[in-house]
C-alpha positions as CSV (number, residue, x, y, z in Angstrom):
1,M,138.5,98.4,-80.4
2,I,135.7,101.4,-79.8
3,E,132.4,99.9,-79.2
4,E,130.5,102.8,-80.9
5,Q,131.1,106.0,-82.6
6,V,130.2,108.0,-85.6
7,I,132.1,109.0,-88.5
8,L,131.7,112.0,-91.0
9,G,132.8,111.8,-94.4
10,V,133.4,114.5,-96.7
11,D,134.1,114.7,-100.5
12,P,134.8,118.7,-100.4
13,G,134.3,120.6,-103.7
14,T,133.0,123.9,-104.6
15,T,130.3,122.7,-106.8
16,I,129.3,120.1,-104.9
17,M,130.4,119.0,-101.4
18,G,128.7,115.1,-100.4
19,F,128.9,113.5,-97.3
20,G,128.1,110.4,-95.5
21,I,127.5,109.2,-91.9
22,I,128.3,106.0,-90.5
23,R,127.7,104.7,-87.2
24,V,130.1,102.0,-86.0
25,R,129.2,99.1,-83.6
26,G,131.8,96.5,-83.0
27,K,132.1,95.8,-86.7
28,R,129.1,96.5,-88.0
29,I,128.2,100.1,-90.1
30,E,125.2,101.6,-90.0
31,L,124.5,104.3,-92.8
32,L,122.9,107.6,-90.9
33,Q,122.8,109.9,-93.4
34,L,124.4,110.2,-97.0
35,N,123.6,113.6,-99.2
36,E,124.9,116.6,-100.6
37,L,125.1,120.0,-100.6
38,N,124.8,121.7,-103.9
39,L,126.9,125.1,-104.4
40,K,126.2,125.6,-108.2
41,K,123.8,128.6,-107.8
42,Y,126.5,130.5,-106.0
43,S,128.9,132.4,-108.1
44,D,130.8,133.8,-105.4
45,Q,134.0,131.6,-103.7
46,Y,132.9,133.2,-100.4
47,V,129.8,132.5,-99.7
48,K,130.2,128.9,-101.2
49,L,132.8,128.5,-98.3
50,K,130.5,130.0,-95.8
51,Y,128.0,127.3,-96.9
52,I,129.8,124.5,-96.4
53,F,131.5,125.5,-93.3
54,E,127.7,125.9,-91.7
55,R,126.7,123.1,-93.2
56,T,129.9,121.0,-91.8
57,I,129.1,122.3,-88.5
58,E,125.1,121.3,-89.0
59,L,126.2,117.7,-89.7
60,I,128.5,118.1,-86.2
61,D,126.3,119.5,-84.0
62,T,123.4,116.7,-85.4
63,F,125.1,113.8,-85.2
64,H,128.5,114.6,-82.7
65,P,130.6,112.5,-84.6
66,D,134.0,110.9,-83.4
67,H,135.8,112.1,-86.7
68,L,135.9,113.7,-89.5
69,A,137.4,111.5,-92.8
70,V,137.9,113.9,-95.5
71,E,139.1,112.8,-98.9
72,A,142.1,114.9,-100.1
73,P,142.3,116.7,-103.2
74,F,144.2,114.7,-106.1
75,F,146.5,116.6,-108.3
76,G,145.3,118.1,-110.9
77,K,146.7,120.2,-113.7
78,N,144.3,123.6,-113.0
79,V,146.3,125.6,-110.5
80,Q,142.6,127.7,-110.1
81,S,140.4,124.4,-109.7
82,M,143.1,123.4,-106.9
83,L,143.3,126.1,-105.4
84,K,139.1,126.2,-105.1
85,L,139.0,122.5,-104.0
86,G,141.8,122.9,-101.5
87,R,140.0,126.4,-99.8
88,A,136.8,124.0,-99.5
89,Q,138.6,120.9,-98.2
90,G,140.4,123.7,-95.4
91,T,136.7,125.3,-95.0
92,A,135.4,121.7,-93.9
93,I,138.7,121.1,-91.9
94,A,138.3,124.1,-90.8
95,A,134.7,123.5,-89.1
96,G,135.7,119.8,-87.6
97,L,138.7,121.4,-85.9
98,S,136.6,124.0,-84.1
99,R,134.4,121.4,-82.6
100,Q,137.6,119.9,-81.5
101,I,136.8,116.3,-84.1
102,P,139.7,114.5,-84.7
103,I,140.4,114.7,-88.4
104,T,141.7,112.5,-90.6
105,E,142.8,112.6,-94.8
106,Y,143.2,110.1,-97.0
107,S,144.0,109.8,-100.5
108,P,141.0,109.2,-103.2
109,K,143.2,105.7,-104.2
110,K,143.7,105.2,-100.5
111,I,139.7,105.6,-100.4
112,K,138.7,103.1,-103.5
113,M,141.9,100.8,-102.0
114,A,139.6,100.4,-99.1
115,I,136.0,100.0,-100.5
116,T,137.1,98.3,-103.6
117,G,140.4,96.6,-103.3
118,N,141.5,98.0,-106.7
119,G,142.8,101.9,-106.4
120,N,141.9,102.9,-109.5
121,A,138.2,101.9,-109.5
122,S,136.2,104.0,-110.6
123,K,133.0,106.1,-108.8
124,E,130.6,104.2,-110.1
125,Q,132.2,101.1,-108.8
126,V,132.7,102.5,-105.3
127,A,129.1,103.4,-105.1
128,G,128.3,99.8,-106.0
129,M,130.2,98.9,-103.4
130,L,128.6,100.8,-100.7
131,Q,125.7,100.0,-102.5
132,S,126.0,96.3,-101.7
133,M,127.7,97.0,-98.4
134,L,125.5,99.2,-96.6
135,N,122.0,98.4,-98.1
136,I,121.2,101.3,-99.7
137,K,118.4,101.1,-101.9
138,T,119.0,103.7,-104.5
139,L,122.5,105.5,-105.4
140,P,122.3,109.4,-105.7
141,Q,122.3,111.0,-108.9
142,N,125.5,112.6,-107.8
143,L,128.1,109.9,-107.1
144,D,129.7,113.4,-104.7
145,S,127.8,111.9,-101.8
146,T,129.1,108.3,-102.1
147,D,132.7,109.6,-102.6
148,G,131.9,111.3,-99.1
149,L,130.9,108.0,-97.4
150,A,134.0,106.0,-99.0
151,A,136.0,108.1,-96.8
152,A,134.2,107.4,-93.9
153,V,134.0,103.8,-94.4
154,C,137.7,104.0,-95.3
155,H,138.3,105.5,-91.9
156,F,136.7,102.8,-90.1
157,Y,138.5,100.0,-92.1
158,N,141.9,102.2,-91.3
159,Q,142.0,103.7,-87.9
160,N,143.4,101.0,-86.2
161,K,145.9,100.4,-89.0
162,P,149.6,101.9,-88.5
163,Q,149.9,105.0,-91.2
164,S,153.3,104.9,-93.2
165,T,153.9,107.7,-94.8
166,K,157.3,106.4,-96.8
167,N,157.4,103.7,-99.5
168,Y,160.2,101.0,-99.1
169,S,161.0,99.3,-102.3
170,G,161.4,95.9,-100.0
171,W,163.0,94.9,-96.7
172,G,166.2,95.7,-97.1
173,A,165.3,99.3,-97.3
174,F,163.0,99.4,-94.6
175,V,165.3,97.6,-92.4
176,K,168.1,100.1,-93.4
177,D,165.8,103.1,-92.4
178,N,164.9,101.9,-89.2
179,E,167.8,100.2,-87.9
180,N,166.5,100.9,-84.1
181,R,163.0,99.5,-85.0
182,V,164.5,96.6,-85.9
183,G,166.0,94.2,-83.0
């Protein structure tokens, strides 16, 4: 396990980008920053992307994170919203890549599961658990920042676990697909 590291978590959005930064020492997590970038006052989508990029770069240059954890867009019915969200996420990722920061993407369900043990937990439940874990005195009004923080904490909990990209219905299905791994 890495002795000390800084993890930047981002919840991308074109209205509000939430972020949280933690420092990890051994198994102890310390909150460094919890905030949001409010983009509501800008109507031009490209201007919003510019601010997302600049703020992410500023956070990277200030806190020097070892990892960037990004919440993946959920699948919605509104195609335009999905495009905007994907662009916001891509912009935050591009900022990390421009500074050679390793990036990991987590689904909202995986983040909720890591924080609360329930993949269907509400934003309020996630925020409440983080408040308790990290001794946050007052939660922000918008929970986008706690969603970004949750991505960072999720990364800490998952970084040493093997990542599986496929789900199996049982042991037999796994063995059948991985005969070379089972002796």
